Biotite code that builds the C-alpha atoms (Angstrom):
import biotite.structure as struc

atoms = struc.array([
    struc.Atom([0.000, 0.000, 0.000], chain_id="A", res_id=1, res_name="MET", atom_name="CA", element="C"),
    struc.Atom([2.611, 2.516, -1.133], chain_id="A", res_id=2, res_name="GLY", atom_name="CA", element="C"),
    struc.Atom([1.702, 6.075, -0.059], chain_id="A", res_id=3, res_name="GLY", atom_name="CA", element="C"),
    struc.Atom([-1.590, 5.252, 1.625], chain_id="A", res_id=4, res_name="MET", atom_name="CA", element="C"),
    struc.Atom([-1.842, 6.207, 5.301], chain_id="A", res_id=5, res_name="THR", atom_name="CA", element="C"),
    struc.Atom([-4.669, 6.277, 7.792], chain_id="A", res_id=6, res_name="LEU", atom_name="CA", element="C"),
    struc.Atom([-5.630, 9.487, 9.528], chain_id="A", res_id=7, res_name="SER", atom_name="CA", element="C"),
    struc.Atom([-5.027, 9.650, 13.261], chain_id="A", res_id=8, res_name="SER", atom_name="CA", element="C"),
    struc.Atom([-8.497, 11.170, 13.722], chain_id="A", res_id=9, res_name="ALA", atom_name="CA", element="C"),
    struc.Atom([-10.961, 8.735, 15.280], chain_id="A", res_id=10, res_name="PRO", atom_name="CA", element="C"),
    struc.Atom([-13.747, 7.445, 13.070], chain_id="A", res_id=11, res_name="LEU", atom_name="CA", element="C"),
    struc.Atom([-17.204, 8.620, 14.058], chain_id="A", res_id=12, res_name="ASP", atom_name="CA", element="C"),
    struc.Atom([-19.995, 6.185, 13.316], chain_id="A", res_id=13, res_name="THR", atom_name="CA", element="C"),
    struc.Atom([-23.623, 6.831, 14.150], chain_id="A", res_id=14, res_name="THR", atom_name="CA", element="C"),
    struc.Atom([-26.473, 4.407, 13.588], chain_id="A", res_id=15, res_name="VAL", atom_name="CA", element="C"),
    struc.Atom([-29.986, 5.851, 13.445], chain_id="A", res_id=16, res_name="TRP", atom_name="CA", element="C"),
    struc.Atom([-32.805, 3.384, 13.974], chain_id="A", res_id=17, res_name="TRP", atom_name="CA", element="C"),
    struc.Atom([-36.537, 3.784, 14.427], chain_id="A", res_id=18, res_name="ALA", atom_name="CA", element="C"),
    struc.Atom([-39.238, 1.207, 14.991], chain_id="A", res_id=19, res_name="HIS", atom_name="CA", element="C"),
    struc.Atom([-42.160, 1.378, 12.579], chain_id="A", res_id=20, res_name="THR", atom_name="CA", element="C"),
    struc.Atom([-44.435, 2.121, 15.542], chain_id="A", res_id=21, res_name="SER", atom_name="CA", element="C"),
    struc.Atom([-42.774, 5.579, 15.609], chain_id="A", res_id=22, res_name="ALA", atom_name="CA", element="C"),
    struc.Atom([-44.380, 6.466, 12.265], chain_id="A", res_id=23, res_name="ALA", atom_name="CA", element="C"),
    struc.Atom([-47.062, 9.099, 12.750], chain_id="A", res_id=24, res_name="SER", atom_name="CA", element="C"),
    struc.Atom([-49.089, 11.540, 10.678], chain_id="A", res_id=25, res_name="GLU", atom_name="CA", element="C"),
    struc.Atom([-47.075, 14.462, 12.098], chain_id="A", res_id=26, res_name="ARG", atom_name="CA", element="C"),
    struc.Atom([-43.995, 13.239, 10.203], chain_id="A", res_id=27, res_name="LEU", atom_name="CA", element="C"),
    struc.Atom([-45.816, 13.642, 6.880], chain_id="A", res_id=28, res_name="LEU", atom_name="CA", element="C"),
    struc.Atom([-45.164, 17.408, 7.034], chain_id="A", res_id=29, res_name="ARG", atom_name="CA", element="C"),
    struc.Atom([-41.476, 16.624, 6.479], chain_id="A", res_id=30, res_name="LEU", atom_name="CA", element="C"),
    struc.Atom([-42.152, 14.957, 3.123], chain_id="A", res_id=31, res_name="LEU", atom_name="CA", element="C"),
    struc.Atom([-42.339, 16.948, -0.087], chain_id="A", res_id=32, res_name="ASP", atom_name="CA", element="C"),
    struc.Atom([-45.186, 16.551, -2.575], chain_id="A", res_id=33, res_name="ARG", atom_name="CA", element="C"),
    struc.Atom([-43.564, 13.764, -4.610], chain_id="A", res_id=34, res_name="SER", atom_name="CA", element="C"),
    struc.Atom([-42.649, 11.848, -1.441], chain_id="A", res_id=35, res_name="GLU", atom_name="CA", element="C"),
    struc.Atom([-46.232, 12.119, -0.166], chain_id="A", res_id=36, res_name="ARG", atom_name="CA", element="C"),
    struc.Atom([-47.510, 10.903, -3.541], chain_id="A", res_id=37, res_name="GLU", atom_name="CA", element="C"),
    struc.Atom([-45.158, 7.937, -3.403], chain_id="A", res_id=38, res_name="ARG", atom_name="CA", element="C"),
    struc.Atom([-46.206, 7.350, 0.223], chain_id="A", res_id=39, res_name="GLN", atom_name="CA", element="C"),
    struc.Atom([-49.832, 7.029, -0.836], chain_id="A", res_id=40, res_name="SER", atom_name="CA", element="C"),
    struc.Atom([-49.013, 4.396, -3.486], chain_id="A", res_id=41, res_name="ARG", atom_name="CA", element="C"),
    struc.Atom([-47.677, 1.812, -1.020], chain_id="A", res_id=42, res_name="PHE", atom_name="CA", element="C"),
    struc.Atom([-50.294, -0.887, -0.508], chain_id="A", res_id=43, res_name="ARG", atom_name="CA", element="C"),
    struc.Atom([-49.169, -2.148, 2.892], chain_id="A", res_id=44, res_name="LEU", atom_name="CA", element="C"),
    struc.Atom([-49.164, 0.041, 5.992], chain_id="A", res_id=45, res_name="GLN", atom_name="CA", element="C"),
    struc.Atom([-45.790, -1.401, 7.030], chain_id="A", res_id=46, res_name="ALA", atom_name="CA", element="C"),
    struc.Atom([-44.288, -0.217, 3.715], chain_id="A", res_id=47, res_name="ASP", atom_name="CA", element="C"),
    struc.Atom([-45.838, 3.244, 4.145], chain_id="A", res_id=48, res_name="ARG", atom_name="CA", element="C"),
    struc.Atom([-44.400, 3.410, 7.677], chain_id="A", res_id=49, res_name="ASP", atom_name="CA", element="C"),
    struc.Atom([-40.910, 2.381, 6.520], chain_id="A", res_id=50, res_name="ARG", atom_name="CA", element="C"),
    struc.Atom([-40.954, 4.930, 3.701], chain_id="A", res_id=51, res_name="HIS", atom_name="CA", element="C"),
    struc.Atom([-42.163, 7.702, 6.003], chain_id="A", res_id=52, res_name="LEU", atom_name="CA", element="C"),
    struc.Atom([-39.608, 6.932, 8.701], chain_id="A", res_id=53, res_name="LEU", atom_name="CA", element="C"),
    struc.Atom([-36.752, 6.607, 6.221], chain_id="A", res_id=54, res_name="GLY", atom_name="CA", element="C"),
    struc.Atom([-37.446, 9.943, 4.555], chain_id="A", res_id=55, res_name="ARG", atom_name="CA", element="C"),
    struc.Atom([-38.253, 11.817, 7.779], chain_id="A", res_id=56, res_name="ALA", atom_name="CA", element="C"),
    struc.Atom([-35.269, 10.447, 9.703], chain_id="A", res_id=57, res_name="LEU", atom_name="CA", element="C"),
    struc.Atom([-32.906, 11.114, 6.789], chain_id="A", res_id=58, res_name="SER", atom_name="CA", element="C"),
    struc.Atom([-34.146, 14.670, 6.459], chain_id="A", res_id=59, res_name="ARG", atom_name="CA", element="C"),
    struc.Atom([-33.959, 15.346, 10.213], chain_id="A", res_id=60, res_name="LEU", atom_name="CA", element="C"),
    struc.Atom([-30.441, 13.929, 10.579], chain_id="A", res_id=61, res_name="VAL", atom_name="CA", element="C"),
    struc.Atom([-29.086, 15.688, 7.483], chain_id="A", res_id=62, res_name="LEU", atom_name="CA", element="C"),
    struc.Atom([-30.634, 18.994, 8.562], chain_id="A", res_id=63, res_name="ALA", atom_name="CA", element="C"),
    struc.Atom([-29.110, 18.645, 12.017], chain_id="A", res_id=64, res_name="ASP", atom_name="CA", element="C"),
    struc.Atom([-25.685, 17.884, 10.545], chain_id="A", res_id=65, res_name="ARG", atom_name="CA", element="C"),
    struc.Atom([-25.906, 20.728, 7.999], chain_id="A", res_id=66, res_name="ALA", atom_name="CA", element="C"),
    struc.Atom([-27.343, 23.213, 10.488], chain_id="A", res_id=67, res_name="GLY", atom_name="CA", element="C"),
    struc.Atom([-30.478, 24.021, 8.528], chain_id="A", res_id=68, res_name="CYS", atom_name="CA", element="C"),
    struc.Atom([-34.207, 23.394, 8.734], chain_id="A", res_id=69, res_name="ALA", atom_name="CA", element="C"),
    struc.Atom([-35.434, 19.919, 7.672], chain_id="A", res_id=70, res_name="PRO", atom_name="CA", element="C"),
    struc.Atom([-37.599, 21.564, 4.996], chain_id="A", res_id=71, res_name="GLU", atom_name="CA", element="C"),
    struc.Atom([-34.422, 22.871, 3.338], chain_id="A", res_id=72, res_name="GLU", atom_name="CA", element="C"),
    struc.Atom([-33.019, 19.367, 2.769], chain_id="A", res_id=73, res_name="VAL", atom_name="CA", element="C"),
    struc.Atom([-34.075, 18.064, -0.628], chain_id="A", res_id=74, res_name="THR", atom_name="CA", element="C"),
    struc.Atom([-33.756, 14.718, -2.338], chain_id="A", res_id=75, res_name="PHE", atom_name="CA", element="C"),
    struc.Atom([-33.149, 14.776, -6.084], chain_id="A", res_id=76, res_name="ASP", atom_name="CA", element="C"),
    struc.Atom([-34.659, 11.933, -8.100], chain_id="A", res_id=77, res_name="LEU", atom_name="CA", element="C"),
    struc.Atom([-32.208, 10.308, -10.493], chain_id="A", res_id=78, res_name="ARG", atom_name="CA", element="C"),
    struc.Atom([-32.258, 7.029, -12.347], chain_id="A", res_id=79, res_name="CYS", atom_name="CA", element="C"),
    struc.Atom([-29.258, 6.457, -14.620], chain_id="A", res_id=80, res_name="ARG", atom_name="CA", element="C"),
    struc.Atom([-31.070, 3.723, -16.522], chain_id="A", res_id=81, res_name="SER", atom_name="CA", element="C"),
    struc.Atom([-34.100, 5.947, -17.177], chain_id="A", res_id=82, res_name="CYS", atom_name="CA", element="C"),
    struc.Atom([-31.880, 8.885, -18.159], chain_id="A", res_id=83, res_name="GLU", atom_name="CA", element="C"),
    struc.Atom([-30.052, 6.655, -20.653], chain_id="A", res_id=84, res_name="GLU", atom_name="CA", element="C"),
    struc.Atom([-33.355, 5.394, -22.103], chain_id="A", res_id=85, res_name="LYS", atom_name="CA", element="C"),
    struc.Atom([-34.598, 8.969, -22.418], chain_id="A", res_id=86, res_name="SER", atom_name="CA", element="C"),
    struc.Atom([-31.371, 10.035, -24.111], chain_id="A", res_id=87, res_name="ARG", atom_name="CA", element="C"),
    struc.Atom([-31.602, 7.213, -26.647], chain_id="A", res_id=88, res_name="THR", atom_name="CA", element="C"),
    struc.Atom([-35.371, 7.483, -27.132], chain_id="A", res_id=89, res_name="GLY", atom_name="CA", element="C"),
    struc.Atom([-35.985, 4.063, -25.567], chain_id="A", res_id=90, res_name="ALA", atom_name="CA", element="C"),
    struc.Atom([-38.277, 5.237, -22.750], chain_id="A", res_id=91, res_name="GLU", atom_name="CA", element="C"),
    struc.Atom([-40.721, 2.674, -21.515], chain_id="A", res_id=92, res_name="GLY", atom_name="CA", element="C"),
    struc.Atom([-42.404, 1.423, -18.368], chain_id="A", res_id=93, res_name="ALA", atom_name="CA", element="C"),
    struc.Atom([-39.114, 1.690, -16.454], chain_id="A", res_id=94, res_name="GLY", atom_name="CA", element="C"),
    struc.Atom([-38.950, 5.462, -16.975], chain_id="A", res_id=95, res_name="ALA", atom_name="CA", element="C"),
    struc.Atom([-41.007, 6.058, -13.833], chain_id="A", res_id=96, res_name="ALA", atom_name="CA", element="C"),
    struc.Atom([-38.558, 4.224, -11.572], chain_id="A", res_id=97, res_name="ARG", atom_name="CA", element="C"),
    struc.Atom([-36.229, 6.506, -9.649], chain_id="A", res_id=98, res_name="ARG", atom_name="CA", element="C"),
    struc.Atom([-33.440, 6.313, -7.086], chain_id="A", res_id=99, res_name="ALA", atom_name="CA", element="C"),
    struc.Atom([-32.911, 9.084, -4.551], chain_id="A", res_id=100, res_name="ARG", atom_name="CA", element="C"),
    struc.Atom([-29.822, 11.040, -3.640], chain_id="A", res_id=101, res_name="THR", atom_name="CA", element="C"),
    struc.Atom([-29.531, 13.655, -0.940], chain_id="A", res_id=102, res_name="ALA", atom_name="CA", element="C"),
    struc.Atom([-28.784, 17.270, -1.753], chain_id="A", res_id=103, res_name="SER", atom_name="CA", element="C"),
    struc.Atom([-27.228, 19.622, 0.779], chain_id="A", res_id=104, res_name="PRO", atom_name="CA", element="C"),
    struc.Atom([-29.139, 22.565, 2.150], chain_id="A", res_id=105, res_name="CYS", atom_name="CA", element="C"),
    struc.Atom([-29.268, 25.311, -0.468], chain_id="A", res_id=106, res_name="PRO", atom_name="CA", element="C"),
    struc.Atom([-27.934, 28.007, 1.889], chain_id="A", res_id=107, res_name="ARG", atom_name="CA", element="C"),
    struc.Atom([-25.210, 25.915, 3.486], chain_id="A", res_id=108, res_name="GLY", atom_name="CA", element="C"),
    struc.Atom([-24.740, 25.497, 7.239], chain_id="A", res_id=109, res_name="PRO", atom_name="CA", element="C"),
    struc.Atom([-26.253, 28.100, 9.526], chain_id="A", res_id=110, res_name="ARG", atom_name="CA", element="C"),
    struc.Atom([-24.580, 29.394, 12.610], chain_id="A", res_id=111, res_name="GLY", atom_name="CA", element="C"),
    struc.Atom([-25.126, 27.277, 15.667], chain_id="A", res_id=112, res_name="GLY", atom_name="CA", element="C"),
    struc.Atom([-25.312, 23.993, 13.763], chain_id="A", res_id=113, res_name="GLY", atom_name="CA", element="C"),
    struc.Atom([-23.274, 21.089, 15.031], chain_id="A", res_id=114, res_name="ARG", atom_name="CA", element="C"),
    struc.Atom([-20.419, 19.898, 12.901], chain_id="A", res_id=115, res_name="SER", atom_name="CA", element="C"),
    struc.Atom([-20.328, 16.211, 11.903], chain_id="A", res_id=116, res_name="PRO", atom_name="CA", element="C"),
])
């Protein structure tokens, strides 16, 4: 491993976990319109709860780390396969499938926010 060295800084690992019983209607306010639409399409309540908790917890944790309001954290829908199909004119049923990636807060960290 030639020039590769490890930093002397300790690694910081945090695991966030929530039981599906923690899902509640009040968390829906944290979801944007497309997330609420997706939420409503899940057939099983357990799937709706997992989706709600995953999005809400992600948004709350990222906002805390970035020092901004949870409403300022956005998730950008991207699907490389669908983008390639669109580019080549081969769009089909798979064009609606999307993967999500987190975007940082648009204004950057605010004063008083904790650093990661």
